[in-house]
PDB file of N, H, CA, C and O in Angstrom:
ATOM      1  N   MET A   1       0.816  -1.200   0.000  1.00  0.00           N
ATOM      2  CA  MET A   1       0.000   0.000   0.000  1.00  0.00           C
ATOM      3  C   MET A   1       0.857   1.260   0.000  1.00  0.00           C
ATOM      4  O   MET A   1       0.518   2.258  -0.636  1.00  0.00           O
ATOM      5  N   LYS A   2       1.967   1.198   0.721  1.00  0.00           N
ATOM      6  H   LYS A   2       2.242   0.388   1.238  1.00  0.00           H
ATOM      7  CA  LYS A   2       2.854   2.354   0.795  1.00  0.00           C
ATOM      8  C   LYS A   2       3.350   2.730  -0.601  1.00  0.00           C
ATOM      9  O   LYS A   2       3.403   3.908  -0.955  1.00  0.00           O
ATOM     10  N   GLU A   3       3.708   1.722  -1.382  1.00  0.00           N
ATOM     11  H   GLU A   3       3.665   0.765  -1.094  1.00  0.00           H
ATOM     12  CA  GLU A   3       4.190   1.977  -2.735  1.00  0.00           C
ATOM     13  C   GLU A   3       3.091   2.554  -3.618  1.00  0.00           C
ATOM     14  O   GLU A   3       3.344   3.415  -4.460  1.00  0.00           O
ATOM     15  N   LEU A   4       1.870   2.069  -3.415  1.00  0.00           N
ATOM     16  H   LEU A   4       1.665   1.369  -2.731  1.00  0.00           H
ATOM     17  CA  LEU A   4       0.731   2.558  -4.194  1.00  0.00           C
ATOM     18  C   LEU A   4       0.499   4.045  -3.962  1.00  0.00           C
ATOM     19  O   LEU A   4       0.302   4.802  -4.913  1.00  0.00           O
ATOM     20  N   VAL A   5       0.520   4.462  -2.707  1.00  0.00           N
ATOM     21  H   VAL A   5       0.680   3.848  -1.934  1.00  0.00           H
ATOM     22  CA  VAL A   5       0.339   5.882  -2.384  1.00  0.00           C
ATOM     23  C   VAL A   5       1.453   6.711  -3.017  1.00  0.00           C
ATOM     24  O   VAL A   5       1.197   7.782  -3.566  1.00  0.00           O
ATOM     25  N   GLY A   6       2.679   6.223  -2.941  1.00  0.00           N
ATOM     26  H   GLY A   6       2.887   5.352  -2.495  1.00  0.00           H
ATOM     27  CA  GLY A   6       3.812   6.936  -3.517  1.00  0.00           C
ATOM     28  C   GLY A   6       3.725   7.071  -5.027  1.00  0.00           C
ATOM     29  O   GLY A   6       4.005   8.137  -5.576  1.00  0.00           O
ATOM     30  N   ILE A   7       3.338   6.001  -5.695  1.00  0.00           N
ATOM     31  H   ILE A   7       3.110   5.136  -5.249  1.00  0.00           H
ATOM     32  CA  ILE A   7       3.229   6.034  -7.154  1.00  0.00           C
ATOM     33  C   ILE A   7       2.144   7.008  -7.605  1.00  0.00           C
ATOM     34  O   ILE A   7       2.340   7.775  -8.548  1.00  0.00           O
ATOM     35  N   ILE A   8       1.018   6.972  -6.935  1.00  0.00           N
ATOM     36  H   ILE A   8       0.859   6.349  -6.169  1.00  0.00           H
ATOM     37  CA  ILE A   8      -0.072   7.886  -7.299  1.00  0.00           C
ATOM     38  C   ILE A   8       0.358   9.334  -7.092  1.00  0.00           C
ATOM     39  O   ILE A   8       0.140  10.179  -7.960  1.00  0.00           O
ATOM     40  N   ALA A   9       0.969   9.621  -5.942  1.00  0.00           N
ATOM     41  H   ALA A   9       1.146   8.934  -5.237  1.00  0.00           H
ATOM     42  CA  ALA A   9       1.376  10.996  -5.640  1.00  0.00           C
ATOM     43  C   ALA A   9       2.454  11.481  -6.601  1.00  0.00           C
ATOM     44  O   ALA A   9       2.403  12.622  -7.062  1.00  0.00           O
ATOM     45  N   LYS A  10       3.428  10.630  -6.907  1.00  0.00           N
ATOM     46  H   LYS A  10       3.469   9.703  -6.533  1.00  0.00           H
ATOM     47  CA  LYS A  10       4.513  11.035  -7.810  1.00  0.00           C
ATOM     48  C   LYS A  10       4.009  11.335  -9.217  1.00  0.00           C
ATOM     49  O   LYS A  10       4.594  12.155  -9.925  1.00  0.00           O
ATOM     50  N   SER A  11       2.933  10.680  -9.622  1.00  0.00           N
ATOM     51  H   SER A  11       2.458  10.013  -9.047  1.00  0.00           H
ATOM     52  CA  SER A  11       2.404  10.937 -10.958  1.00  0.00           C
ATOM     53  C   SER A  11       1.631  12.249 -11.029  1.00  0.00           C
ATOM     54  O   SER A  11       1.364  12.747 -12.122  1.00  0.00           O
ATOM     55  N   LEU A  12       1.267  12.816  -9.880  1.00  0.00           N
ATOM     56  H   LEU A  12       1.483  12.411  -8.991  1.00  0.00           H
ATOM     57  CA  LEU A  12       0.480  14.045  -9.854  1.00  0.00           C
ATOM     58  C   LEU A  12       1.314  15.314  -9.712  1.00  0.00           C
ATOM     59  O   LEU A  12       0.882  16.374 -10.164  1.00  0.00           O
ATOM     60  N   VAL A  13       2.489  15.240  -9.100  1.00  0.00           N
ATOM     61  H   VAL A  13       2.840  14.379  -8.733  1.00  0.00           H
ATOM     62  CA  VAL A  13       3.231  16.433  -8.700  1.00  0.00           C
ATOM     63  C   VAL A  13       4.329  16.796  -9.699  1.00  0.00           C
ATOM     64  O   VAL A  13       4.706  15.992 -10.551  1.00  0.00           O
ATOM     65  N   LYS A  14       4.833  18.032  -9.571  1.00  0.00           N
ATOM     66  H   LYS A  14       4.527  18.685  -8.878  1.00  0.00           H
ATOM     67  CA  LYS A  14       5.953  18.494 -10.396  1.00  0.00           C
ATOM     68  C   LYS A  14       7.289  18.041  -9.829  1.00  0.00           C
ATOM     69  O   LYS A  14       8.245  17.842 -10.579  1.00  0.00           O
ATOM     70  N   ASN A  15       7.364  17.876  -8.508  1.00  0.00           N
ATOM     71  H   ASN A  15       6.587  18.038  -7.899  1.00  0.00           H
ATOM     72  CA  ASN A  15       8.611  17.493  -7.837  1.00  0.00           C
ATOM     73  C   ASN A  15       8.465  16.100  -7.227  1.00  0.00           C
ATOM     74  O   ASN A  15       8.275  15.976  -6.017  1.00  0.00           O
ATOM     75  N   PRO A  16       8.551  15.051  -8.047  1.00  0.00           N
ATOM     76  CA  PRO A  16       8.346  13.703  -7.504  1.00  0.00           C
ATOM     77  C   PRO A  16       9.444  13.259  -6.532  1.00  0.00           C
ATOM     78  O   PRO A  16       9.239  12.340  -5.739  1.00  0.00           O
ATOM     79  N   ASP A  17      10.607  13.914  -6.596  1.00  0.00           N
ATOM     80  H   ASP A  17      10.774  14.661  -7.240  1.00  0.00           H
ATOM     81  CA  ASP A  17      11.688  13.544  -5.677  1.00  0.00           C
ATOM     82  C   ASP A  17      11.405  14.009  -4.246  1.00  0.00           C
ATOM     83  O   ASP A  17      12.062  13.539  -3.316  1.00  0.00           O
ATOM     84  N   GLN A  18      10.458  14.907  -4.046  1.00  0.00           N
ATOM     85  H   GLN A  18       9.925  15.289  -4.801  1.00  0.00           H
ATOM     86  CA  GLN A  18      10.121  15.399  -2.707  1.00  0.00           C
ATOM     87  C   GLN A  18       8.902  14.696  -2.106  1.00  0.00           C
ATOM     88  O   GLN A  18       8.401  15.109  -1.060  1.00  0.00           O
ATOM     89  N   VAL A  19       8.433  13.652  -2.756  1.00  0.00           N
ATOM     90  H   VAL A  19       8.840  13.318  -3.605  1.00  0.00           H
ATOM     91  CA  VAL A  19       7.307  12.878  -2.233  1.00  0.00           C
ATOM     92  C   VAL A  19       7.842  11.822  -1.281  1.00  0.00           C
ATOM     93  O   VAL A  19       8.766  11.080  -1.616  1.00  0.00           O
ATOM     94  N   SER A  20       7.255  11.761  -0.089  1.00  0.00           N
ATOM     95  H   SER A  20       6.505  12.364   0.184  1.00  0.00           H
ATOM     96  CA  SER A  20       7.632  10.708   0.851  1.00  0.00           C
ATOM     97  C   SER A  20       6.374  10.163   1.523  1.00  0.00           C
ATOM     98  O   SER A  20       5.443  10.908   1.831  1.00  0.00           O
ATOM     99  N   VAL A  21       6.367   8.862   1.741  1.00  0.00           N
ATOM    100  H   VAL A  21       7.123   8.258   1.491  1.00  0.00           H
ATOM    101  CA  VAL A  21       5.250   8.188   2.380  1.00  0.00           C
ATOM    102  C   VAL A  21       5.789   7.438   3.587  1.00  0.00           C
ATOM    103  O   VAL A  21       6.727   6.647   3.477  1.00  0.00           O
ATOM    104  N   THR A  22       5.186   7.695   4.737  1.00  0.00           N
ATOM    105  H   THR A  22       4.424   8.336   4.827  1.00  0.00           H
ATOM    106  CA  THR A  22       5.578   7.032   5.977  1.00  0.00           C
ATOM    107  C   THR A  22       4.415   6.174   6.441  1.00  0.00           C
ATOM    108  O   THR A  22       3.263   6.608   6.442  1.00  0.00           O
ATOM    109  N   GLU A  23       4.733   4.952   6.835  1.00  0.00           N
ATOM    110  H   GLU A  23       5.668   4.599   6.834  1.00  0.00           H
ATOM    111  CA  GLU A  23       3.691   4.037   7.299  1.00  0.00           C
ATOM    112  C   GLU A  23       3.771   3.902   8.815  1.00  0.00           C
ATOM    113  O   GLU A  23       4.827   3.595   9.368  1.00  0.00           O
ATOM    114  N   LEU A  24       2.652   4.133   9.475  1.00  0.00           N
ATOM    115  H   LEU A  24       1.794   4.383   9.026  1.00  0.00           H
ATOM    116  CA  LEU A  24       2.551   3.967  10.918  1.00  0.00           C
ATOM    117  C   LEU A  24       1.545   2.856  11.188  1.00  0.00           C
ATOM    118  O   LEU A  24       0.392   2.943  10.767  1.00  0.00           O
ATOM    119  N   ASN A  25       1.972   1.821  11.883  1.00  0.00           N
ATOM    120  H   ASN A  25       2.909   1.749  12.225  1.00  0.00           H
ATOM    121  CA  ASN A  25       1.098   0.691  12.170  1.00  0.00           C
ATOM    122  C   ASN A  25       0.655   0.708  13.622  1.00  0.00           C
ATOM    123  O   ASN A  25       1.464   0.886  14.532  1.00  0.00           O
ATOM    124  N   ASP A  26      -0.626   0.522  13.821  1.00  0.00           N
ATOM    125  H   ASP A  26      -1.284   0.377  13.082  1.00  0.00           H
ATOM    126  CA  ASP A  26      -1.209   0.350  15.138  1.00  0.00           C
ATOM    127  C   ASP A  26      -1.746  -1.080  15.185  1.00  0.00           C
ATOM    128  O   ASP A  26      -1.517  -1.850  14.252  1.00  0.00           O
ATOM    129  N   GLU A  27      -2.440  -1.441  16.229  1.00  0.00           N
ATOM    130  H   GLU A  27      -2.627  -0.816  16.987  1.00  0.00           H
ATOM    131  CA  GLU A  27      -2.971  -2.796  16.337  1.00  0.00           C
ATOM    132  C   GLU A  27      -3.872  -3.162  15.164  1.00  0.00           C
ATOM    133  O   GLU A  27      -3.691  -4.206  14.537  1.00  0.00           O
ATOM    134  N   ASN A  28      -4.825  -2.316  14.874  1.00  0.00           N
ATOM    135  H   ASN A  28      -4.972  -1.468  15.383  1.00  0.00           H
ATOM    136  CA  ASN A  28      -5.816  -2.673  13.860  1.00  0.00           C
ATOM    137  C   ASN A  28      -5.944  -1.661  12.727  1.00  0.00           C
ATOM    138  O   ASN A  28      -6.871  -1.758  11.923  1.00  0.00           O
ATOM    139  N   ILE A  29      -5.042  -0.702  12.647  1.00  0.00           N
ATOM    140  H   ILE A  29      -4.289  -0.623  13.300  1.00  0.00           H
ATOM    141  CA  ILE A  29      -5.141   0.317  11.599  1.00  0.00           C
ATOM    142  C   ILE A  29      -3.741   0.714  11.136  1.00  0.00           C
ATOM    143  O   ILE A  29      -2.797   0.769  11.924  1.00  0.00           O
ATOM    144  N   SER A  30      -3.636   0.985   9.849  1.00  0.00           N
ATOM    145  H   SER A  30      -4.403   0.941   9.209  1.00  0.00           H
ATOM    146  CA  SER A  30      -2.389   1.491   9.276  1.00  0.00           C
ATOM    147  C   SER A  30      -2.646   2.910   8.790  1.00  0.00           C
ATOM    148  O   SER A  30      -3.654   3.184   8.139  1.00  0.00           O
ATOM    149  N   VAL A  31      -1.721   3.808   9.117  1.00  0.00           N
ATOM    150  H   VAL A  31      -0.903   3.586   9.646  1.00  0.00           H
ATOM    151  CA  VAL A  31      -1.828   5.203   8.703  1.00  0.00           C
ATOM    152  C   VAL A  31      -0.661   5.501   7.769  1.00  0.00           C
ATOM    153  O   VAL A  31       0.496   5.254   8.110  1.00  0.00           O
ATOM    154  N   TYR A  32      -0.967   6.026   6.606  1.00  0.00           N
ATOM    155  H   TYR A  32      -1.907   6.227   6.329  1.00  0.00           H
ATOM    156  CA  TYR A  32       0.057   6.421   5.644  1.00  0.00           C
ATOM    157  C   TYR A  32       0.105   7.940   5.607  1.00  0.00           C
ATOM    158  O   TYR A  32      -0.883   8.593   5.269  1.00  0.00           O
ATOM    159  N   GLU A  33       1.254   8.498   5.956  1.00  0.00           N
ATOM    160  H   GLU A  33       2.056   7.968   6.230  1.00  0.00           H
ATOM    161  CA  GLU A  33       1.442   9.951   5.938  1.00  0.00           C
ATOM    162  C   GLU A  33       2.134  10.325   4.642  1.00  0.00           C
ATOM    163  O   GLU A  33       3.256   9.891   4.380  1.00  0.00           O
ATOM    164  N   LEU A  34       1.469  11.125   3.838  1.00  0.00           N
ATOM    165  H   LEU A  34       0.558  11.477   4.051  1.00  0.00           H
ATOM    166  CA  LEU A  34       1.990  11.563   2.548  1.00  0.00           C
ATOM    167  C   LEU A  34       2.494  12.986   2.684  1.00  0.00           C
ATOM    168  O   LEU A  34       1.753  13.882   3.090  1.00  0.00           O
ATOM    169  N   ARG A  35       3.755  13.188   2.343  1.00  0.00           N
ATOM    170  H   ARG A  35       4.356  12.461   2.013  1.00  0.00           H
ATOM    171  CA  ARG A  35       4.352  14.526   2.370  1.00  0.00           C
ATOM    172  C   ARG A  35       4.819  14.876   0.961  1.00  0.00           C
ATOM    173  O   ARG A  35       5.476  14.083   0.286  1.00  0.00           O
ATOM    174  N   VAL A  36       4.460  16.087   0.538  1.00  0.00           N
ATOM    175  H   VAL A  36       3.927  16.731   1.086  1.00  0.00           H
ATOM    176  CA  VAL A  36       4.862  16.597  -0.774  1.00  0.00           C
ATOM    177  C   VAL A  36       5.405  18.006  -0.600  1.00  0.00           C
ATOM    178  O   VAL A  36       5.292  18.600   0.472  1.00  0.00           O
ATOM    179  N   ALA A  37       5.990  18.531  -1.659  1.00  0.00           N
ATOM    180  H   ALA A  37       6.082  18.049  -2.530  1.00  0.00           H
ATOM    181  CA  ALA A  37       6.492  19.904  -1.639  1.00  0.00           C
ATOM    182  C   ALA A  37       5.312  20.865  -1.464  1.00  0.00           C
ATOM    183  O   ALA A  37       4.212  20.585  -1.940  1.00  0.00           O
ATOM    184  N   PRO A  38       5.534  21.993  -0.788  1.00  0.00           N
ATOM    185  CA  PRO A  38       4.435  22.961  -0.581  1.00  0.00           C
ATOM    186  C   PRO A  38       3.786  23.418  -1.885  1.00  0.00           C
ATOM    187  O   PRO A  38       2.582  23.672  -1.915  1.00  0.00           O
ATOM    188  N   ASP A  39       4.558  23.526  -2.957  1.00  0.00           N
ATOM    189  H   ASP A  39       5.536  23.319  -2.933  1.00  0.00           H
ATOM    190  CA  ASP A  39       4.013  23.947  -4.247  1.00  0.00           C
ATOM    191  C   ASP A  39       3.057  22.905  -4.834  1.00  0.00           C
ATOM    192  O   ASP A  39       2.150  23.252  -5.591  1.00  0.00           O
ATOM    193  N   ASP A  40       3.255  21.651  -4.492  1.00  0.00           N
ATOM    194  H   ASP A  40       3.992  21.370  -3.877  1.00  0.00           H
ATOM    195  CA  ASP A  40       2.464  20.558  -5.054  1.00  0.00           C
ATOM    196  C   ASP A  40       1.275  20.157  -4.192  1.00  0.00           C
ATOM    197  O   ASP A  40       0.528  19.252  -4.564  1.00  0.00           O
ATOM    198  N   MET A  41       1.086  20.799  -3.067  1.00  0.00           N
ATOM    199  H   MET A  41       1.693  21.534  -2.765  1.00  0.00           H
ATOM    200  CA  MET A  41       0.025  20.416  -2.149  1.00  0.00           C
ATOM    201  C   MET A  41      -1.361  20.501  -2.809  1.00  0.00           C
ATOM    202  O   MET A  41      -2.202  19.624  -2.610  1.00  0.00           O
ATOM    203  N   GLY A  42      -1.586  21.549  -3.582  1.00  0.00           N
ATOM    204  H   GLY A  42      -0.903  22.261  -3.743  1.00  0.00           H
ATOM    205  CA  GLY A  42      -2.877  21.714  -4.243  1.00  0.00           C
ATOM    206  C   GLY A  42      -3.160  20.639  -5.273  1.00  0.00           C
ATOM    207  O   GLY A  42      -4.313  20.261  -5.477  1.00  0.00           O
ATOM    208  N   LYS A  43      -2.123  20.144  -5.920  1.00  0.00           N
ATOM    209  H   LYS A  43      -1.186  20.451  -5.754  1.00  0.00           H
ATOM    210  CA  LYS A  43      -2.309  19.103  -6.928  1.00  0.00           C
ATOM    211  C   LYS A  43      -2.693  17.776  -6.296  1.00  0.00           C
ATOM    212  O   LYS A  43      -3.438  16.994  -6.886  1.00  0.00           O
ATOM    213  N   VAL A  44      -2.188  17.523  -5.105  1.00  0.00           N
ATOM    214  H   VAL A  44      -1.582  18.158  -4.626  1.00  0.00           H
ATOM    215  CA  VAL A  44      -2.495  16.267  -4.424  1.00  0.00           C
ATOM    216  C   VAL A  44      -3.883  16.330  -3.784  1.00  0.00           C
ATOM    217  O   VAL A  44      -4.587  15.323  -3.724  1.00  0.00           O
ATOM    218  N   ILE A  45      -4.270  17.506  -3.310  1.00  0.00           N
ATOM    219  H   ILE A  45      -3.698  18.325  -3.359  1.00  0.00           H
ATOM    220  CA  ILE A  45      -5.581  17.642  -2.673  1.00  0.00           C
ATOM    221  C   ILE A  45      -6.681  17.791  -3.726  1.00  0.00           C
ATOM    222  O   ILE A  45      -7.730  17.158  -3.613  1.00  0.00           O
ATOM    223  N   GLY A  46      -6.455  18.613  -4.735  1.00  0.00           N
ATOM    224  H   GLY A  46      -5.602  19.127  -4.827  1.00  0.00           H
ATOM    225  CA  GLY A  46      -7.439  18.804  -5.794  1.00  0.00           C
ATOM    226  C   GLY A  46      -8.540  19.769  -5.392  1.00  0.00           C
ATOM    227  O   GLY A  46      -8.609  20.213  -4.246  1.00  0.00           O
ATOM    228  N   LYS A  47      -9.394  20.084  -6.342  1.00  0.00           N
ATOM    229  H   LYS A  47      -9.339  19.723  -7.273  1.00  0.00           H
ATOM    230  CA  LYS A  47     -10.515  20.990  -6.075  1.00  0.00           C
ATOM    231  C   LYS A  47     -11.487  20.315  -5.128  1.00  0.00           C
ATOM    232  O   LYS A  47     -11.959  19.206  -5.381  1.00  0.00           O
ATOM    233  N   GLN A  48     -11.776  20.997  -4.042  1.00  0.00           N
ATOM    234  H   GLN A  48     -11.392  21.897  -3.837  1.00  0.00           H
ATOM    235  CA  GLN A  48     -12.695  20.520  -3.011  1.00  0.00           C
ATOM    236  C   GLN A  48     -12.291  19.155  -2.464  1.00  0.00           C
ATOM    237  O   GLN A  48     -13.137  18.412  -1.967  1.00  0.00           O
ATOM    238  N   GLY A  49     -10.990  18.816  -2.552  1.00  0.00           N
ATOM    239  H   GLY A  49     -10.303  19.420  -2.956  1.00  0.00           H
ATOM    240  CA  GLY A  49     -10.485  17.571  -1.975  1.00  0.00           C
ATOM    241  C   GLY A  49     -10.810  16.327  -2.772  1.00  0.00           C
ATOM    242  O   GLY A  49     -10.744  15.219  -2.240  1.00  0.00           O
ATOM    243  N   ARG A  50     -11.155  16.485  -4.020  1.00  0.00           N
ATOM    244  H   ARG A  50     -11.209  17.385  -4.452  1.00  0.00           H
ATOM    245  CA  ARG A  50     -11.566  15.328  -4.826  1.00  0.00           C
ATOM    246  C   ARG A  50     -10.438  14.345  -5.075  1.00  0.00           C
ATOM    247  O   ARG A  50     -10.654  13.135  -5.007  1.00  0.00           O
ATOM    248  N   ILE A  51      -9.245  14.834  -5.361  1.00  0.00           N
ATOM    249  H   ILE A  51      -9.069  15.817  -5.416  1.00  0.00           H
ATOM    250  CA  ILE A  51      -8.134  13.925  -5.636  1.00  0.00           C
ATOM    251  C   ILE A  51      -7.708  13.217  -4.358  1.00  0.00           C
ATOM    252  O   ILE A  51      -7.420  12.021  -4.384  1.00  0.00           O
ATOM    253  N   ALA A  52      -7.664  13.935  -3.244  1.00  0.00           N
ATOM    254  H   ALA A  52      -7.899  14.906  -3.223  1.00  0.00           H
ATOM    255  CA  ALA A  52      -7.324  13.313  -1.967  1.00  0.00           C
ATOM    256  C   ALA A  52      -8.343  12.228  -1.621  1.00  0.00           C
ATOM    257  O   ALA A  52      -7.971  11.158  -1.139  1.00  0.00           O
ATOM    258  N   LYS A  53      -9.599  12.496  -1.860  1.00  0.00           N
ATOM    259  H   LYS A  53      -9.901  13.366  -2.251  1.00  0.00           H
ATOM    260  CA  LYS A  53     -10.648  11.508  -1.584  1.00  0.00           C
ATOM    261  C   LYS A  53     -10.480  10.293  -2.488  1.00  0.00           C
ATOM    262  O   LYS A  53     -10.688   9.163  -2.046  1.00  0.00           O
ATOM    263  N   ALA A  54     -10.112  10.506  -3.735  1.00  0.00           N
ATOM    264  H   ALA A  54      -9.944  11.424  -4.095  1.00  0.00           H
ATOM    265  CA  ALA A  54      -9.912   9.404  -4.667  1.00  0.00           C
ATOM    266  C   ALA A  54      -8.723   8.540  -4.246  1.00  0.00           C
ATOM    267  O   ALA A  54      -8.785   7.313  -4.331  1.00  0.00           O
ATOM    268  N   ILE A  55      -7.645   9.176  -3.793  1.00  0.00           N
ATOM    269  H   ILE A  55      -7.595  10.173  -3.724  1.00  0.00           H
ATOM    270  CA  ILE A  55      -6.486   8.417  -3.313  1.00  0.00           C
ATOM    271  C   ILE A  55      -6.887   7.553  -2.125  1.00  0.00           C
ATOM    272  O   ILE A  55      -6.536   6.375  -2.060  1.00  0.00           O
ATOM    273  N   ARG A  56      -7.617   8.134  -1.194  1.00  0.00           N
ATOM    274  H   ARG A  56      -7.902   9.091  -1.246  1.00  0.00           H
ATOM    275  CA  ARG A  56      -8.074   7.383  -0.014  1.00  0.00           C
ATOM    276  C   ARG A  56      -8.978   6.221  -0.408  1.00  0.00           C
ATOM    277  O   ARG A  56      -8.890   5.142   0.178  1.00  0.00           O
ATOM    278  N   THR A  57      -9.839   6.431  -1.388  1.00  0.00           N
ATOM    279  H   THR A  57      -9.910   7.307  -1.863  1.00  0.00           H
ATOM    280  CA  THR A  57     -10.753   5.384  -1.834  1.00  0.00           C
ATOM    281  C   THR A  57     -10.001   4.213  -2.450  1.00  0.00           C
ATOM    282  O   THR A  57     -10.321   3.057  -2.172  1.00  0.00           O
ATOM    283  N   VAL A  58      -9.005   4.500  -3.284  1.00  0.00           N
ATOM    284  H   VAL A  58      -8.746   5.439  -3.509  1.00  0.00           H
ATOM    285  CA  VAL A  58      -8.223   3.443  -3.922  1.00  0.00           C
ATOM    286  C   VAL A  58      -7.455   2.641  -2.877  1.00  0.00           C
ATOM    287  O   VAL A  58      -7.412   1.413  -2.946  1.00  0.00           O
ATOM    288  N   VAL A  59      -6.853   3.323  -1.918  1.00  0.00           N
ATOM    289  H   VAL A  59      -6.888   4.321  -1.862  1.00  0.00           H
ATOM    290  CA  VAL A  59      -6.079   2.637  -0.890  1.00  0.00           C
ATOM    291  C   VAL A  59      -6.990   1.782  -0.001  1.00  0.00           C
ATOM    292  O   VAL A  59      -6.640   0.657   0.355  1.00  0.00           O
ATOM    293  N   LYS A  60      -8.149   2.320   0.349  1.00  0.00           N
ATOM    294  H   LYS A  60      -8.433   3.234   0.059  1.00  0.00           H
ATOM    295  CA  LYS A  60      -9.090   1.550   1.175  1.00  0.00           C
ATOM    296  C   LYS A  60      -9.616   0.332   0.423  1.00  0.00           C
ATOM    297  O   LYS A  60      -9.831  -0.722   1.021  1.00  0.00           O
ATOM    298  N   ALA A  61      -9.820   0.470  -0.873  1.00  0.00           N
ATOM    299  H   ALA A  61      -9.645   1.326  -1.359  1.00  0.00           H
ATOM    300  CA  ALA A  61     -10.291  -0.664  -1.666  1.00  0.00           C
ATOM    301  C   ALA A  61      -9.247  -1.776  -1.682  1.00  0.00           C
ATOM    302  O   ALA A  61      -9.592  -2.955  -1.597  1.00  0.00           O
ATOM    303  N   GLY A  62      -7.987  -1.409  -1.791  1.00  0.00           N
ATOM    304  H   GLY A  62      -7.707  -0.452  -1.860  1.00  0.00           H
ATOM    305  CA  GLY A  62      -6.929  -2.408  -1.752  1.00  0.00           C
ATOM    306  C   GLY A  62      -6.784  -3.048  -0.383  1.00  0.00           C
ATOM    307  O   GLY A  62      -6.411  -4.216  -0.275  1.00  0.00           O
ATOM    308  N   ALA A  63      -7.075  -2.292   0.656  1.00  0.00           N
ATOM    309  H   ALA A  63      -7.378  -1.343   0.568  1.00  0.00           H
ATOM    310  CA  ALA A  63      -6.928  -2.803   2.016  1.00  0.00           C
ATOM    311  C   ALA A  63      -8.075  -3.726   2.411  1.00  0.00           C
ATOM    312  O   ALA A  63      -7.909  -4.567   3.295  1.00  0.00           O
ATOM    313  N   THR A  64      -9.219  -3.588   1.782  1.00  0.00           N
ATOM    314  H   THR A  64      -9.354  -2.905   1.065  1.00  0.00           H
ATOM    315  CA  THR A  64     -10.341  -4.444   2.154  1.00  0.00           C
ATOM    316  C   THR A  64     -10.083  -5.899   1.797  1.00  0.00           C
ATOM    317  O   THR A  64     -10.606  -6.799   2.455  1.00  0.00           O
ATOM    318  N   LYS A  65      -9.288  -6.142   0.770  1.00  0.00           N
ATOM    319  H   LYS A  65      -8.863  -5.412   0.236  1.00  0.00           H
ATOM    320  CA  LYS A  65      -8.939  -7.519   0.427  1.00  0.00           C
ATOM    321  C   LYS A  65      -8.116  -8.168   1.540  1.00  0.00           C
ATOM    322  O   LYS A  65      -8.203  -9.374   1.770  1.00  0.00           O
ATOM    323  N   LYS A  66      -7.324  -7.355   2.221  1.00  0.00           N
ATOM    324  H   LYS A  66      -7.254  -6.375   2.034  1.00  0.00           H
ATOM    325  CA  LYS A  66      -6.512  -7.857   3.324  1.00  0.00           C
ATOM    326  C   LYS A  66      -7.225  -7.741   4.668  1.00  0.00           C
ATOM    327  O   LYS A  66      -6.686  -8.118   5.708  1.00  0.00           O
ATOM    328  N   ARG A  67      -8.446  -7.213   4.626  1.00  0.00           N
ATOM    329  H   ARG A  67      -8.884  -6.907   3.781  1.00  0.00           H
ATOM    330  CA  ARG A  67      -9.265  -7.002   5.832  1.00  0.00           C
ATOM    331  C   ARG A  67      -8.527  -6.168   6.870  1.00  0.00           C
ATOM    332  O   ARG A  67      -8.417  -6.534   8.040  1.00  0.00           O
ATOM    333  N   LYS A  68      -8.029  -5.039   6.397  1.00  0.00           N
ATOM    334  H   LYS A  68      -8.118  -4.741   5.446  1.00  0.00           H
ATOM    335  CA  LYS A  68      -7.287  -4.098   7.226  1.00  0.00           C
ATOM    336  C   LYS A  68      -7.924  -2.726   7.120  1.00  0.00           C
ATOM    337  O   LYS A  68      -8.507  -2.392   6.089  1.00  0.00           O
ATOM    338  N   LYS A  69      -7.820  -1.930   8.169  1.00  0.00           N
ATOM    339  H   LYS A  69      -7.346  -2.201   9.006  1.00  0.00           H
ATOM    340  CA  LYS A  69      -8.289  -0.550   8.124  1.00  0.00           C
ATOM    341  C   LYS A  69      -7.097   0.335   7.799  1.00  0.00           C
ATOM    342  O   LYS A  69      -6.013   0.178   8.361  1.00  0.00           O
ATOM    343  N   VAL A  70      -7.318   1.269   6.882  1.00  0.00           N
ATOM    344  H   VAL A  70      -8.199   1.397   6.426  1.00  0.00           H
ATOM    345  CA  VAL A  70      -6.235   2.116   6.394  1.00  0.00           C
ATOM    346  C   VAL A  70      -6.742   3.541   6.278  1.00  0.00           C
ATOM    347  O   VAL A  70      -7.886   3.773   5.885  1.00  0.00           O
ATOM    348  N   THR A  71      -5.881   4.498   6.623  1.00  0.00           N
ATOM    349  H   THR A  71      -4.952   4.309   6.942  1.00  0.00           H
ATOM    350  CA  THR A  71      -6.163   5.909   6.364  1.00  0.00           C
ATOM    351  C   THR A  71      -4.945   6.545   5.705  1.00  0.00           C
ATOM    352  O   THR A  71      -3.814   6.097   5.892  1.00  0.00           O
ATOM    353  N   VAL A  72      -5.197   7.592   4.934  1.00  0.00           N
ATOM    354  H   VAL A  72      -6.116   7.955   4.782  1.00  0.00           H
ATOM    355  CA  VAL A  72      -4.125   8.340   4.287  1.00  0.00           C
ATOM    356  C   VAL A  72      -4.237   9.777   4.768  1.00  0.00           C
ATOM    357  O   VAL A  72      -5.281  10.413   4.624  1.00  0.00           O
ATOM    358  N   GLU A  73      -3.151  10.281   5.340  1.00  0.00           N
ATOM    359  H   GLU A  73      -2.302   9.765   5.457  1.00  0.00           H
ATOM    360  CA  GLU A  73      -3.094  11.680   5.794  1.00  0.00           C
ATOM    361  C   GLU A  73      -2.122  12.434   4.914  1.00  0.00           C
ATOM    362  O   GLU A  73      -1.008  11.974   4.664  1.00  0.00           O
ATOM    363  N   ILE A  74      -2.545  13.587   4.448  1.00  0.00           N
ATOM    364  H   ILE A  74      -3.450  13.961   4.651  1.00  0.00           H
ATOM    365  CA  ILE A  74      -1.688  14.433   3.614  1.00  0.00           C
ATOM    366  C   ILE A  74      -1.172  15.558   4.499  1.00  0.00           C
ATOM    367  O   ILE A  74      -1.939  16.372   5.014  1.00  0.00           O
ATOM    368  N   LEU A  75       0.146  15.581   4.663  1.00  0.00           N
ATOM    369  H   LEU A  75       0.769  14.920   4.245  1.00  0.00           H
ATOM    370  CA  LEU A  75       0.770  16.563   5.559  1.00  0.00           C
ATOM    371  C   LEU A  75       1.500  17.627   4.782  1.00  0.00           C
ATOM    372  O   LEU A  75       2.083  18.534   5.375  1.00  0.00           O
TER     373      LEU A  75
END
């Protein structure tokens, strides 16, 4: 999942070398923290948060096969 978030984010931004994804695991939930360059923040979030919501939806769909709870935070 970490790689999936990174690939999606790198395809959206101008500075793909500044994209980093950190995975934090708890007992029953995984949190992926996505960090991008300040200039690229709008591209990752999108108008009214549509792109961010789409990223979260894709990641959650992949996690349901593994029966895991996942969230994506954009920092």
